[in-house]
C-alpha positions as CSV (number, residue, x, y, z in Angstrom):
1,M,-0.7,-2.2,32.3
2,S,1.2,1.1,31.7
3,L,1.6,3.3,28.7
4,A,4.6,5.5,28.0
5,R,3.8,9.2,28.3
6,D,4.6,9.8,24.6
7,S,2.7,6.7,23.3
8,F,0.1,8.9,21.6
9,A,2.3,12.1,21.3
10,D,2.1,12.0,17.5
11,L,-1.6,11.0,17.4
12,A,-3.1,14.4,16.7
13,T,-0.7,15.2,13.8
14,R,-1.1,11.6,12.5
15,M,-4.9,11.8,12.6
16,A,-5.1,15.2,11.0
17,T,-2.9,14.0,8.1
18,S,-4.9,10.7,7.9
19,L,-8.2,12.7,7.7
20,A,-6.9,14.9,4.8
21,L,-5.7,11.8,3.0
22,A,-9.0,10.1,3.6
23,V,-11.0,13.0,2.1
24,V,-8.8,13.2,-1.0
25,G,-8.6,9.4,-1.4
26,L,-12.3,8.6,-0.8
27,T,-13.4,11.4,-3.1
28,A,-11.2,9.9,-5.9
29,V,-12.4,6.4,-5.1
30,W,-16.1,7.6,-5.2
31,A,-15.6,9.5,-8.5
32,G,-13.7,6.7,-10.2
33,G,-12.6,7.0,-13.8
34,W,-9.9,9.6,-14.5
35,W,-10.2,11.1,-11.1
36,F,-9.1,7.8,-9.5
37,T,-6.5,7.2,-12.2
38,G,-5.0,10.6,-11.7
39,L,-4.6,10.0,-8.0
40,V,-2.9,6.6,-8.7
41,V,-0.6,8.3,-11.2
42,V,0.5,10.9,-8.6
43,I,0.9,8.3,-5.9
44,V,3.0,5.9,-8.0
45,A,5.2,8.7,-9.3
46,T,5.8,9.9,-5.8
47,L,6.5,6.4,-4.4
48,V,9.2,5.8,-7.1
49,W,10.6,9.3,-6.4
50,E,10.8,8.5,-2.7
51,L,12.3,5.0,-3.3
52,V,15.1,6.4,-5.5
53,G,15.8,9.0,-2.8
54,M,16.0,6.3,-0.1
55,L,18.3,4.2,-2.3
56,G,20.7,7.1,-2.7
57,G,20.0,7.7,-6.4
58,G,20.0,11.5,-6.2
59,P,17.3,14.0,-6.9
60,R,17.7,14.1,-10.7
61,R,17.4,10.3,-11.1
62,A,14.5,10.3,-8.6
63,L,12.6,12.8,-10.7
64,V,13.3,11.0,-14.0
65,L,12.3,7.6,-12.7
66,G,9.4,8.9,-10.8
67,G,8.1,10.7,-13.9
68,M,8.6,7.6,-16.0
69,A,6.6,5.6,-13.4
70,G,3.7,8.1,-13.5
71,A,3.7,8.1,-17.3
72,A,3.7,4.3,-17.4
73,I,0.6,4.2,-15.1
74,L,-1.1,6.8,-17.3
75,A,-0.3,4.7,-20.4
76,S,-1.8,1.6,-18.7
77,K,-5.1,3.3,-18.5
78,L,-5.1,4.1,-22.2
79,L,-3.6,0.9,-23.6
80,P,-4.8,-2.8,-23.6
81,P,-3.4,-4.6,-20.5
82,G,-1.2,-6.9,-22.7
83,I,0.5,-3.8,-24.1
84,A,0.6,-1.9,-20.8
85,L,2.4,-4.6,-18.9
86,P,5.8,-4.4,-20.7
87,I,5.7,-0.6,-20.4
88,L,5.2,-0.8,-16.7
89,L,8.0,-3.3,-16.2
90,A,10.3,-1.3,-18.5
91,V,10.4,1.4,-15.8
92,A,11.8,-1.0,-13.2
93,I,14.4,-2.3,-15.7
94,A,15.4,1.2,-16.7
95,G,16.6,1.7,-13.1
96,I,19.4,-0.9,-13.8
97,G,20.9,1.5,-16.4
98,V,20.2,4.7,-14.4
99,L,21.2,3.8,-10.9
100,E,24.7,3.1,-9.8
101,R,23.9,1.0,-6.7
102,N,20.9,-0.8,-5.0
103,R,19.6,-1.8,-8.4
104,T,18.1,-5.1,-7.2
105,L,16.1,-3.4,-4.5
106,F,14.9,-0.8,-7.0
107,L,14.0,-3.5,-9.5
108,V,11.9,-5.5,-7.1
109,M,10.2,-2.6,-5.2
110,T,9.4,-0.7,-8.3
111,S,7.9,-3.7,-10.0
112,V,5.6,-4.2,-7.0
113,I,4.7,-0.5,-7.0
114,L,3.8,-0.4,-10.7
115,L,1.9,-3.7,-10.8
116,A,0.0,-2.7,-7.6
117,G,-0.9,0.7,-9.1
118,F,-2.0,-1.0,-12.3
119,G,-4.1,-3.5,-10.3
120,L,-5.8,-0.7,-8.3
121,I,-7.0,0.9,-11.6
122,L,-8.2,-2.4,-12.9
123,H,-9.9,-3.2,-9.6
124,R,-11.8,0.1,-9.5
125,D,-12.8,0.0,-13.1
126,G,-13.7,-3.7,-13.1
127,F,-15.5,-4.1,-9.8
128,G,-16.7,-0.7,-8.9
129,L,-17.0,1.5,-5.9
130,T,-18.2,-1.2,-3.4
131,W,-15.2,-3.4,-3.8
132,M,-12.8,-0.6,-3.9
133,L,-14.1,0.6,-0.5
134,W,-13.7,-3.0,0.7
135,L,-10.0,-3.0,-0.1
136,V,-9.4,0.5,1.4
137,L,-11.3,-0.3,4.6
138,L,-9.6,-3.6,5.2
139,V,-6.1,-2.0,4.8
140,A,-7.2,0.9,7.1
141,A,-8.5,-1.6,9.7
142,T,-5.3,-3.5,9.5
143,D,-3.2,-0.4,10.1
144,T,-5.5,1.3,12.6
145,L,-6.2,-1.7,14.9
146,G,-2.6,-2.7,14.6
147,Y,-1.5,0.8,15.7
148,F,-3.8,1.0,18.8
149,A,-3.6,-2.7,19.8
150,G,0.2,-2.5,19.7
151,R,0.3,0.5,21.9
152,V,-2.4,-0.5,24.4
153,L,-1.7,-4.2,24.7
154,G,2.0,-4.2,23.9
155,G,3.6,-7.6,24.2
156,P,6.3,-9.5,22.2
157,K,7.7,-7.7,19.2
158,F,6.9,-9.0,15.8
159,W,10.3,-8.5,14.1
160,P,12.4,-6.0,16.2
161,A,15.4,-6.1,13.9
162,V,13.3,-4.7,11.0
163,S,10.4,-2.9,12.6
164,P,11.0,-2.3,16.3
165,K,7.5,-0.9,17.1
166,K,5.4,-3.7,15.7
167,T,4.0,-6.3,18.1
168,W,2.3,-9.6,17.7
169,S,-0.8,-8.1,19.4
170,G,-1.0,-5.4,16.8
171,T,-0.4,-7.9,14.0
172,V,-3.2,-10.2,15.0
173,A,-5.5,-7.3,15.7
174,G,-5.0,-6.3,12.1
175,W,-6.0,-9.7,10.9
176,I,-9.1,-9.7,13.1
177,G,-10.1,-6.2,11.8
178,A,-9.7,-7.2,8.2
179,G,-11.7,-10.4,8.8
180,L,-14.5,-8.3,10.3
181,I,-14.5,-6.1,7.2
182,G,-14.7,-9.2,5.0
183,W,-17.6,-10.5,7.1
184,G,-19.4,-7.2,6.8
185,F,-19.0,-7.0,3.0
186,M,-19.9,-10.7,2.7
187,S,-23.2,-9.9,4.5
188,L,-23.7,-6.7,2.5
189,T,-23.1,-8.1,-1.0
190,G,-24.2,-11.8,-0.6
191,S,-20.7,-13.0,-1.4
192,G,-19.3,-16.3,-0.2
193,V,-17.4,-17.0,3.1
194,E,-14.2,-17.1,1.2
195,L,-14.3,-13.3,1.2
196,I,-13.3,-13.4,4.9
197,G,-10.2,-15.5,4.1
198,I,-9.3,-13.3,1.2
199,S,-9.6,-10.2,3.5
200,V,-7.3,-11.7,6.1
201,A,-4.8,-12.7,3.4
202,L,-4.8,-9.2,2.0
203,S,-4.3,-7.9,5.6
204,M,-1.2,-10.1,5.8
205,A,0.0,-8.8,2.4
206,S,-0.6,-5.3,3.7
207,Q,1.6,-6.0,6.7
208,M,4.3,-7.6,4.4
209,G,4.3,-4.4,2.4
210,D,4.8,-2.4,5.5
211,I,7.6,-4.7,6.6
212,A,9.3,-4.6,3.2
213,E,9.5,-0.8,3.3
214,S,10.8,-0.9,6.9
215,A,13.5,-3.3,5.8
216,V,14.6,-0.9,3.0
217,K,14.6,2.0,5.4
218,R,16.6,0.1,7.9
219,R,19.2,-1.0,5.3
220,M,19.5,2.5,4.0
221,G,19.6,4.1,7.4
222,V,16.7,6.4,6.9
223,K,13.7,7.0,9.3
224,D,11.1,8.0,6.7
225,S,10.7,7.8,3.0
226,S,10.4,11.6,2.9
227,N,8.8,14.3,4.9
228,L,5.8,15.1,2.7
229,L,3.2,13.9,5.2
230,P,3.3,15.2,8.7
231,G,3.0,12.4,11.3
232,H,3.5,9.7,8.7
233,G,6.8,10.7,7.0
234,G,6.5,10.1,3.3
235,V,3.8,8.8,0.9
236,Y,5.5,5.4,0.9
237,D,5.2,5.3,4.7
238,R,1.5,5.7,4.3
239,F,0.7,3.6,1.3
240,D,3.1,0.6,1.8
241,G,0.3,-1.5,3.2
242,L,-2.1,-0.7,0.3
243,L,0.7,-1.6,-2.1
244,G,1.1,-5.1,-0.6
245,A,-2.6,-5.7,-0.5
246,A,-3.2,-4.5,-4.1
247,F,-0.3,-6.6,-5.4
248,L,-1.8,-9.7,-3.9
249,L,-5.2,-8.8,-5.1
250,V,-4.0,-8.8,-8.7
251,I,-3.1,-12.4,-8.2
252,V,-6.3,-13.3,-6.3
253,E,-8.4,-11.9,-9.1
254,S,-6.4,-13.8,-11.7
255,V,-6.7,-17.2,-10.0
256,T,-10.1,-17.1,-8.3
257,A,-13.6,-16.1,-9.1
258,F,-13.9,-12.7,-7.5
259,P,-16.0,-11.8,-5.7
260,P,-16.5,-15.3,-4.3
261,S,-19.9,-16.8,-4.7
262,P,-21.8,-18.4,-1.8
263,V,-21.6,-22.1,-1.7
């Protein structure tokens, strides 16, 4: 087994940025309330700003739509969910009138961003610190184990036309890591074994979020969503997996009894 000399060339920068993000993110997760909501508002606004930039919408449209997205998430905290939902989706629909091209991509991706952000706030407020940490840790395990397993083990590529660096070994390692996180929280909280399956499913959704963003970047011919985060590119490049997992979690919590009870 051999490793390319530059396999871990970006590791130091990547880890330093990840540490800074972890400190800010975990502090907000621990504090909850308006601290967590404020972080989600900033992230969602930045994600939409980056998305419009990738889609060639121009800096002015990016600022307008990003600001609208942040305001909509803020409103979702203040309003009943039934009133908040149309306000959230109105931002995605507004892009049809504002953008001159790539409207469908904006409509779909922005809807996911906004609903995932809304779901994160509901999840933290409704289920508390423990279950927010569960979500963050399973996404982190998916990303981290996938990163290292892919570089150490290598092997067949997962989808080279869309994401040339991803391997099947890294993909499966991510599932295993998320399953272990689910098992750990199942033991810690006394939840049912379904939590392991939910954790693996959210890991898959996290990877789908990553792939979806990679497909957009590939189509638009850009390497990163922006250059805001050294070693990672943009905020979208860092949070694409959490978006996918959070979007699925909204559905999971709507159709199942969460957290699952032991049989």
